[in-house]
C-alpha positions as CSV (number, residue, x, y, z in Angstrom):
1,X,191.9,237.7,-150.2
2,X,188.1,236.7,-150.3
3,X,186.0,238.9,-148.3
4,X,182.6,238.3,-147.0
5,X,179.7,240.6,-145.8
6,X,178.2,239.6,-142.4
7,X,174.9,241.3,-141.7
8,X,172.8,241.4,-138.4
9,X,169.6,243.0,-137.7
10,X,168.9,243.9,-134.0
11,X,165.8,244.8,-132.3
12,X,167.6,246.6,-129.5
13,X,170.1,249.4,-130.5
14,X,172.4,248.8,-127.5
15,X,172.9,245.2,-128.7
16,X,173.8,246.5,-132.1
17,X,176.2,248.9,-130.7
18,X,177.9,246.3,-128.5
19,X,178.3,244.1,-131.5
20,X,180.1,246.9,-133.3
21,X,182.4,247.6,-130.3
22,X,183.3,243.9,-130.1
23,X,183.8,243.5,-133.9
24,X,186.1,246.5,-133.8
25,X,188.0,245.1,-130.9
26,X,188.9,241.9,-132.8
27,X,190.5,244.2,-135.5
28,X,187.9,244.8,-138.1
29,X,188.6,248.4,-139.4
30,X,185.8,251.0,-138.9
31,X,186.0,251.6,-142.7
32,X,184.5,248.0,-143.1
33,X,181.7,248.5,-140.6
34,X,178.2,250.1,-141.1
35,X,175.3,250.9,-138.9
36,X,171.8,252.0,-139.8
37,X,169.3,252.6,-137.0
38,X,165.7,253.8,-137.1
39,X,165.3,257.3,-135.7
40,X,161.6,258.2,-136.4
41,X,161.0,258.8,-132.8
42,X,164.1,261.0,-132.5
43,X,165.5,258.9,-129.7
44,X,169.1,259.4,-130.8
45,X,169.1,263.2,-131.6
46,X,168.8,265.9,-129.0
47,X,168.9,269.0,-131.2
48,X,165.3,270.3,-131.7
49,X,164.3,271.1,-135.3
50,X,166.8,269.0,-137.0
51,X,165.8,268.1,-140.5
52,X,166.9,264.6,-141.7
53,X,167.9,264.7,-145.4
54,X,170.2,262.8,-147.6
55,X,173.1,265.1,-146.9
56,X,172.1,266.2,-143.4
57,X,174.9,265.4,-141.0
58,X,174.2,265.2,-137.3
59,X,176.4,267.0,-134.9
60,X,179.3,265.4,-133.3
61,X,177.2,264.8,-130.2
62,X,175.2,262.1,-131.9
63,X,178.0,259.6,-131.7
64,X,178.5,260.3,-128.0
65,X,174.8,259.9,-127.3
66,X,174.8,256.5,-128.8
67,X,177.9,255.4,-126.9
68,X,180.4,255.8,-129.6
69,X,184.1,256.3,-129.3
70,X,186.7,256.6,-131.9
71,X,185.0,253.8,-134.0
72,X,182.2,253.9,-136.5
73,X,179.7,254.8,-133.8
74,X,181.3,258.1,-133.4
75,X,180.5,259.1,-137.0
76,X,176.8,258.6,-137.0
77,X,174.8,261.1,-138.8
78,X,171.3,261.7,-140.1
79,X,169.7,260.4,-143.4
80,X,166.1,260.3,-144.7
81,X,165.1,256.8,-146.1
82,X,161.8,256.7,-148.2
83,X,159.5,254.3,-146.5
84,X,161.5,254.4,-143.3
85,X,161.9,258.0,-142.5
86,X,164.9,259.4,-140.5
87,X,167.6,257.2,-139.6
88,X,171.1,257.6,-137.9
89,X,173.7,255.9,-140.0
90,X,177.5,255.6,-140.7
91,X,179.9,253.5,-142.5
92,X,180.7,251.8,-145.8
93,X,177.2,250.7,-146.7
94,X,175.7,254.2,-146.3
95,X,178.6,255.7,-148.3
96,X,178.0,253.3,-151.2
97,X,174.2,253.7,-151.1
98,X,174.5,257.4,-151.2
99,X,177.1,257.4,-153.9
100,X,174.8,255.0,-156.0
101,X,172.2,257.6,-156.0
102,X,174.1,260.8,-156.1
103,X,172.1,263.6,-157.6
104,X,168.9,261.6,-157.2
105,X,167.8,263.0,-153.9
106,X,166.5,261.2,-150.9
107,X,164.2,259.0,-153.1
108,X,167.0,256.7,-154.2
109,X,168.8,255.9,-150.9
110,X,166.6,252.8,-150.1
111,X,167.4,251.3,-153.4
112,X,171.0,252.1,-152.9
113,X,171.1,250.3,-149.5
114,X,169.4,247.2,-150.8
115,X,171.6,247.4,-153.9
116,X,174.8,247.8,-151.9
117,X,173.8,244.7,-149.8
118,X,173.0,242.5,-152.7
119,X,176.1,243.4,-154.6
120,X,178.2,242.4,-151.4
121,X,176.5,239.0,-151.5
122,X,173.3,239.4,-149.3
123,X,170.4,237.7,-151.0
124,X,167.8,240.1,-152.3
125,X,165.1,238.4,-150.0
126,X,167.2,239.1,-147.0
127,X,168.1,242.7,-148.1
128,X,164.3,243.3,-148.3
129,X,163.9,241.9,-144.8
130,X,166.7,244.0,-143.3
131,X,165.2,247.2,-144.9
132,X,161.8,246.3,-143.5
133,X,163.4,245.5,-140.1
134,X,164.8,249.1,-140.1
135,X,161.5,250.5,-141.0
136,X,160.0,248.6,-137.9
137,X,162.5,250.1,-135.6
138,X,165.6,247.9,-135.8
139,X,169.2,248.5,-136.4
140,X,171.3,247.0,-139.1
141,X,175.0,246.2,-138.7
142,X,177.2,245.1,-141.6
143,X,180.7,244.1,-141.7
144,X,183.0,243.4,-144.6
145,X,185.5,240.9,-143.3
146,X,188.1,238.4,-144.7
147,X,186.8,234.9,-145.0
148,X,188.9,233.6,-141.9
149,X,187.2,236.4,-139.7
150,X,183.7,235.6,-140.7
151,X,183.0,232.9,-138.1
152,X,184.2,235.2,-135.2
153,X,182.0,238.1,-136.4
154,X,178.9,235.9,-136.8
155,X,179.4,234.7,-133.3
156,X,179.6,238.1,-132.0
157,X,176.3,239.0,-133.7
158,X,174.5,235.8,-132.5
159,X,175.7,236.5,-128.9
160,X,174.3,240.0,-129.0
161,X,170.9,238.7,-130.2
162,X,170.9,239.5,-134.0
163,X,167.7,238.2,-135.2
164,X,167.3,235.2,-137.7
165,X,166.5,236.8,-141.0
166,X,164.6,233.9,-142.4
167,X,162.5,233.5,-139.3
168,X,161.8,237.3,-139.2
169,X,160.8,237.3,-142.8
170,X,158.2,234.4,-142.1
171,X,156.8,236.6,-139.2
172,X,156.4,239.5,-141.6
173,X,154.9,237.4,-144.4
174,X,152.5,235.8,-142.0
175,X,151.1,239.2,-141.4
176,X,150.6,240.0,-145.1
177,X,154.0,241.6,-146.0
178,X,155.6,240.7,-149.2
179,X,158.7,243.2,-149.7
180,X,159.9,246.4,-148.5
181,X,158.0,249.3,-150.1
182,X,159.8,252.6,-150.2
183,X,156.6,254.4,-151.4
184,X,154.8,253.4,-148.1
185,X,154.4,256.1,-145.4
186,X,156.9,255.8,-142.5
187,X,155.6,254.8,-139.2
188,X,154.7,257.4,-136.7
189,X,156.5,257.4,-133.4
190,X,153.4,255.8,-131.8
191,X,153.0,253.2,-134.4
192,X,156.7,252.4,-134.2
193,X,156.4,251.9,-130.4
194,X,153.4,249.5,-131.1
195,X,155.6,247.6,-133.7
196,X,158.4,247.4,-131.1
197,X,156.0,246.0,-128.5
198,X,154.8,243.4,-130.9
199,X,158.4,242.4,-131.5
200,X,158.9,242.1,-127.8
201,X,155.9,240.0,-127.4
202,X,157.0,237.6,-130.3
203,X,160.6,237.4,-129.2
204,X,161.4,235.7,-125.9
205,X,164.0,237.7,-124.0
206,X,163.4,241.0,-125.6
207,X,162.6,243.6,-123.1
């Protein structure tokens, strides 16, 4: 059967998590879902002194903290993405990305994520926007679905306020952005909060 990759970038983690739960509820297996959320401000980890590295798995409590259950949210662990910093992540996209750069260390993970997206049918332009969106505090949800399920998954993401990638890309470019740069320094926690505030100011309904 023909499969499609449906991708949504969310400014608010709770809306991303709700999308994941609803997508699982319509029968999409957890093995076909993936979540990557910026964790530069440590908002999703309670263990002090935790070091995020490419193989650093968070404790089982992370999934519970994020509202997970038996689904993909329960398997969230820590990764370090160059240009982004620490993220919490789980699912096929992360597994594919890590596998693509096995032995390369943390420096290859971003290219692995972008490569995994593009190899699954996401345009290179949108893949860079999604990576930049994570860098700026967002959460990326991806789902591999059969073609007849795509419309339902897209509707779930829209209902939970996934951003329009083309519009978000224009916003980034209007401010001088060209593409995701994994050599850039990650935002500090205070810079990330300022970026999130700019997003809230630009996006009606985001609180």
